[in-house]
GUPANU-113768 format. One record per residue (C-alpha): residue number from 0; residue in three letters; x negated, y negated, z. Coordinates in nm, 2 decimals. Each point is the difference from the previous one (the first is absolute). Layout:
<recs>
 resi resn      X      Y      Z
  NUM  Ala      X      Y      Z
...
</recs>
This chain:
<recs>
 resi resn      X      Y      Z
    0  Met   3.70  -4.51 -22.28
    1  Lys   0.00  -0.37  -0.07
    2  Lys   0.34  -0.07   0.14
    3  Lys  -0.08   0.19   0.32
    4  Asn  -0.31  -0.20   0.06
    5  Lys   0.20  -0.32  -0.07
    6  Lys   0.28   0.13   0.26
    7  Asn  -0.27   0.05   0.26
    8  His  -0.17  -0.33  -0.04
    9  Ile   0.33  -0.17   0.03
   10  Arg   0.08   0.16   0.34
   11  Met  -0.35  -0.07   0.12
   12  Arg   0.05  -0.37  -0.09
   13  Leu   0.33  -0.02   0.16
   14  Ser  -0.12   0.18   0.30
   15  Lys  -0.28  -0.25   0.04
   16  Ile   0.26  -0.28  -0.05
   17  Leu   0.22   0.16   0.28
   18  Leu  -0.29   0.00   0.24
   19  Cys  -0.10  -0.35  -0.06
   20  Ile   0.35  -0.13   0.06
   21  Leu   0.03   0.21   0.32
   22  Gly  -0.34  -0.15   0.09
   23  Ile   0.14  -0.34  -0.02
   24  Leu   0.31   0.06   0.19
   25  Ala  -0.21   0.19   0.25
   26  Ile  -0.21  -0.33   0.06
   27  Leu   0.32  -0.19   0.01
   28  Leu   0.16   0.20   0.23
   29  Cys  -0.32  -0.01   0.23
   30  Ala   0.01  -0.38  -0.02
   31  Ala   0.36  -0.04   0.11
   32  Pro   0.10   0.02   0.36
   33  Arg   0.12   0.32   0.10
   34  Gly   0.22   0.04   0.33
   35  Trp   0.03   0.35   0.02
   36  Ala  -0.38   0.08  -0.01
   37  Val  -0.16   0.20   0.31
   38  Ile  -0.29  -0.25   0.10
   39  Tyr  -0.33   0.10   0.17
   40  Asp  -0.15  -0.31   0.12
   41  Asp  -0.12   0.05   0.38
   42  Gly  -0.37   0.07  -0.09
   43  Gly   0.03   0.34   0.14
   44  Glu  -0.02   0.36  -0.17
   45  His   0.31   0.19  -0.07
   46  Asp   0.05   0.39  -0.10
   47  Val   0.31  -0.02  -0.24
   48  Thr   0.13   0.36   0.01
   49  Thr   0.39  -0.04  -0.03
   50  Asp   0.16  -0.06  -0.33
   51  Leu   0.04  -0.39  -0.09
   52  Asn   0.32  -0.11  -0.17
   53  Asp  -0.12  -0.33  -0.06
   54  Asp  -0.30  -0.20  -0.14
   55  Met  -0.31  -0.04   0.18
   56  Glu  -0.23  -0.29   0.07
   57  Ile  -0.32   0.02   0.17
   58  Lys  -0.16  -0.35   0.14
   59  Asp  -0.22  -0.16   0.22
   60  Gly  -0.28   0.25   0.03
   61  Thr   0.23   0.28   0.07
   62  Thr  -0.09   0.35  -0.09
   63  Val   0.24   0.26  -0.10
   64  Asn  -0.05   0.36  -0.03
   65  Leu   0.26   0.13  -0.26
   66  Tyr   0.12   0.39   0.03
   67  Thr   0.35  -0.03  -0.12
   68  Ser   0.24  -0.13  -0.28
   69  Val   0.07  -0.37  -0.05
   70  Ser   0.33  -0.05  -0.21
   71  Gly  -0.09  -0.34  -0.12
   72  Tyr  -0.36  -0.18  -0.07
   73  Ile  -0.30  -0.06   0.22
   74  Gln  -0.15  -0.35   0.01
   75  Val  -0.36  -0.01   0.15
   76  His  -0.06  -0.38   0.10
   77  Pro  -0.36  -0.12   0.04
   78  Gly  -0.21   0.13   0.28
   79  Ser   0.21   0.31   0.06
   80  Val  -0.10   0.37  -0.06
   81  Leu   0.25   0.27  -0.12
   82  Asn  -0.11   0.37   0.01
   83  Ile   0.20   0.26  -0.20
   84  Tyr  -0.04   0.34   0.14
   85  Ser   0.33   0.15  -0.15
   86  Gly   0.36  -0.10  -0.11
   87  Ser   0.12  -0.19  -0.29
   88  Val   0.08  -0.37  -0.09
   89  Phe   0.33  -0.04  -0.21
   90  Trp  -0.09  -0.31  -0.21
   91  Tyr  -0.37  -0.09   0.04
   92  Val  -0.28  -0.13   0.23
   93  Val  -0.12  -0.36  -0.09
   94  Val  -0.29  -0.15   0.18
   95  Ser   0.00  -0.38   0.02
   96  Thr  -0.30  -0.21  -0.08
   97  Gly  -0.16  -0.22   0.28
   98  Gln  -0.28   0.02   0.25
   99  Pro  -0.07   0.20   0.20
  100  Glu   0.04   0.27  -0.26
  101  Ala   0.28   0.28   0.07
  102  Val  -0.15   0.32   0.04
  103  Val   0.21   0.30  -0.16
  104  Cys  -0.11   0.37   0.02
  105  Val   0.15   0.32  -0.12
  106  Tyr  -0.13   0.33   0.12
  107  Gly   0.02   0.30  -0.20
  108  Thr  -0.16   0.19  -0.28
  109  Asn   0.02   0.07  -0.38
  110  Phe   0.10  -0.38  -0.07
  111  Ala   0.08  -0.14  -0.33
  112  Val   0.08  -0.35  -0.10
  113  Asp   0.26  -0.03  -0.29
  114  Glu  -0.08   0.39  -0.08
  115  Val  -0.39  -0.08  -0.02
  116  Val  -0.16   0.24   0.26
  117  Thr  -0.24  -0.21   0.23
  118  Glu  -0.21   0.07   0.30
  119  Ala   0.07  -0.07   0.36
  120  Thr  -0.14  -0.34   0.00
  121  Glu   0.23  -0.31  -0.11
  122  Phe   0.18  -0.16  -0.28
  123  Thr   0.13  -0.36  -0.08
  124  Pro   0.38   0.02  -0.14
  125  Leu   0.12  -0.25  -0.25
  126  Phe   0.19  -0.26   0.15
  127  Gly   0.23  -0.05  -0.28
  128  Thr   0.11   0.33  -0.07
  129  Gly  -0.11   0.21   0.29
  130  Ser  -0.21   0.32   0.02
  131  Val   0.16   0.32   0.12
  132  Leu  -0.19   0.25   0.23
  133  Thr   0.06   0.36  -0.01
  134  Gly  -0.21   0.29   0.20
  135  Thr   0.06   0.20   0.30
  136  Tyr   0.00  -0.15   0.38
  137  Gly  -0.24   0.15   0.23
  138  Asn   0.29   0.22   0.18
  139  Gly   0.03   0.18  -0.35
  140  Glu   0.34  -0.20  -0.11
  141  Ser   0.01  -0.12  -0.34
  142  Ile   0.01  -0.40  -0.03
  143  Leu   0.37  -0.04  -0.03
  144  Pro   0.18  -0.15  -0.29
  145  Thr   0.13  -0.36  -0.03
  146  Leu   0.29  -0.10  -0.19
  147  Phe  -0.14  -0.02  -0.32
  148  Lys  -0.32   0.20  -0.03
  149  Pro  -0.13   0.26   0.25
  150  Gly  -0.27  -0.16   0.26
  151  Leu  -0.05  -0.30   0.17
  152  Trp   0.03  -0.30  -0.19
  153  Phe  -0.24  -0.29   0.08
  154  Phe  -0.02  -0.37  -0.08
  155  Ser  -0.35  -0.17   0.11
  156  Asp  -0.28  -0.20  -0.10
  157  Lys  -0.23   0.18   0.24
  158  Pro  -0.11   0.35   0.02
  159  Ile   0.21   0.28   0.17
  160  Asn  -0.22   0.26   0.18
  161  Leu   0.02   0.37  -0.06
  162  Gln  -0.14   0.17   0.29
  163  Pro  -0.04   0.37   0.06
  164  Pro   0.24   0.16   0.26
  165  Pro  -0.09  -0.10   0.37
  166  Ser  -0.17   0.26   0.20
  167  Ser   0.25   0.21   0.21
  168  Gly  -0.23   0.02   0.29
  169  Pro  -0.37  -0.01   0.10
  170  Glu  -0.23   0.29  -0.15
  171  Glu  -0.07   0.25   0.28
  172  Ile  -0.40   0.03   0.01
  173  Gln  -0.22   0.26   0.23
  174  Ile  -0.17  -0.17   0.26
  175  Asp  -0.25   0.19   0.26
  176  Ile  -0.06  -0.20   0.34
  177  Lys  -0.33   0.05   0.12
  178  Pro  -0.10   0.24  -0.25
  179  Gly  -0.15   0.33   0.12
  180  Gly   0.18  -0.06   0.35
  181  Asn   0.28   0.25   0.11
  182  Pro   0.21  -0.11   0.18
  183  Asn  -0.05  -0.39  -0.09
  184  Asn  -0.08  -0.14   0.36
  185  Ile   0.05  -0.38   0.02
  186  Asn  -0.11  -0.19   0.32
  187  Leu   0.20  -0.32  -0.01
  188  Lys  -0.25  -0.17   0.25
  189  Ser  -0.30   0.05  -0.20
  190  Lys  -0.20  -0.27  -0.15
  191  Gly  -0.10   0.21  -0.30
  192  Val   0.14   0.07  -0.35
  193  Val   0.24   0.28  -0.14
  194  Pro  -0.07   0.14  -0.34
  195  Val   0.30   0.08  -0.22
  196  Ala  -0.07   0.15  -0.38
  197  Val   0.23  -0.04  -0.25
  198  Leu  -0.04   0.33  -0.24
  199  Thr  -0.03   0.00  -0.35
  200  Thr   0.23   0.26  -0.14
  201  Asp   0.11   0.12  -0.37
  202  Gly   0.27  -0.26  -0.01
  203  Phe  -0.16  -0.30   0.19
  204  Asp  -0.35  -0.17  -0.01
  205  Ala  -0.09  -0.14   0.34
  206  Gly  -0.21  -0.23  -0.17
  207  Asn   0.28  -0.21  -0.17
  208  Ile   0.11  -0.13   0.36
  209  Asp  -0.01  -0.36   0.07
  210  Pro  -0.20  -0.02   0.34
  211  Thr   0.15  -0.35   0.09
  212  Thr   0.34   0.17   0.02
  213  Val  -0.08   0.30   0.19
  214  Lys   0.14   0.01   0.38
  215  Phe  -0.05   0.29   0.24
  216  Ala   0.24  -0.02   0.32
  217  Gly   0.00  -0.36  -0.06
  218  Ala  -0.36  -0.07  -0.03
  219  Ala  -0.21  -0.09  -0.31
  220  Pro  -0.32   0.17  -0.07
  221  Val  -0.32  -0.15   0.08
  222  Arg  -0.20   0.19  -0.26
  223  Trp   0.06   0.26  -0.28
  224  Arg  -0.23   0.22  -0.25
  225  Leu   0.06   0.25  -0.24
  226  Cys  -0.13   0.35   0.09
  227  Asp   0.10   0.36  -0.07
  228  Val   0.16   0.07   0.34
  229  Asp   0.15   0.36  -0.03
  230  Asp  -0.29   0.13  -0.24
  231  Asp   0.22   0.06  -0.30
  232  Gly  -0.22  -0.18  -0.26
  233  Asp   0.21  -0.34  -0.03
  234  Leu  -0.01  -0.32   0.19
  235  Asp   0.21  -0.08   0.29
  236  Met   0.03  -0.32   0.17
  237  Leu  -0.10  -0.03   0.37
  238  Tyr   0.11  -0.29   0.20
  239  His  -0.10  -0.11   0.36
  240  Phe   0.24  -0.17   0.24
  241  Lys  -0.06  -0.16   0.36
  242  Thr   0.18   0.21   0.26
  243  Gln   0.09  -0.30   0.18
  244  Glu   0.19  -0.13  -0.28
  245  Leu   0.23   0.31  -0.03
  246  Lys   0.30  -0.18   0.13
  247  Gly   0.22   0.26  -0.16
  248  Leu  -0.12   0.25   0.22
  249  Asp   0.10   0.06   0.38
  250  Glu  -0.03   0.31   0.25
  251  Asn   0.27   0.18  -0.17
  252  Ser  -0.09  -0.03  -0.35
  253  Thr  -0.04   0.35  -0.17
  254  Glu  -0.06  -0.13  -0.38
  255  Ala  -0.13  -0.32  -0.15
  256  Asn   0.06  -0.13  -0.33
  257  Leu  -0.22  -0.17  -0.29
  258  Thr   0.16  -0.24  -0.24
  259  Gly  -0.12  -0.24  -0.28
  260  Glu   0.05  -0.06  -0.38
  261  Thr  -0.21   0.11  -0.30
  262  Thr  -0.16  -0.24  -0.22
  263  Asp   0.27   0.00  -0.25
  264  Gly   0.27  -0.06   0.29
  265  Lys   0.12   0.35   0.09
  266  Val   0.08   0.04   0.37
  267  Ile  -0.16   0.30   0.17
  268  His   0.06   0.16   0.34
  269  Gly  -0.18   0.29   0.17
  270  Thr   0.04   0.17   0.34
  271  Asp  -0.21   0.20   0.24
  272  Glu   0.04   0.16   0.34
  273  Val  -0.17  -0.16   0.30
  274  Arg  -0.07   0.07   0.38
  275  Ile  -0.01  -0.29   0.23
  276  Val  -0.26   0.08   0.27
  277  Pro  -0.05  -0.20   0.32
  278  Gly  -0.35  -0.18   0.05
  279  Lys  -0.27   0.13   0.23
  280  Lys   0.04  -0.14   0.36
</recs>
């Protein structure tokens, strides 16, 4: 038993020494000029979806959204942004020091750092030896292996952000234009207001909407209140919009949309039928 423990101890020490050596090499490699790196430095935003058979460098406030495999390393310079949604990095991701700080985010679930489970929040890798991130991307794929260990190998002295998967689209909600009315007649020449209710359901609480983000046919609400619009015992949200601000409607419109966000940042979308009627002569 003692011999076995001694062997395991030696193996662990050798592994740590190897990682230290590799970490030093990684820093030296990144410090050296690399003529074959693909450089993103135009200050724009780029979706990288085709496998890259080179190294990658991100500079000058540029944003890269990674969805594919990189055969070399990725260097993230100060002021730039790297969002990793899927794919793999054969060597490592190194985040250069400097101001403004670079931002690196990985979107997924079931994260573990050096085999220690962590919540979707953030972690700071050890710059000398790095840290290995494993887990599952938002699209269901496993975070793919590098050369030496499974996962993404990071070198950084600032946090790497671990984020839940981005929403695939707005959450559909139930709205009722002019509650109690059928059909929902709207006279676009009216100087009044149009009431629109967002209904609370088993899966959605209308009280969680941020009213300052709400738009109905291009108009912002002038007032709102919680009330039980559909008499089902729970509280709905009733908004009022100035009719003459409904720029998203015209005489041919047959439906109208309400959009907005919840207080925790989820995008919402609801649709109901309308009938545009002419004003009285």
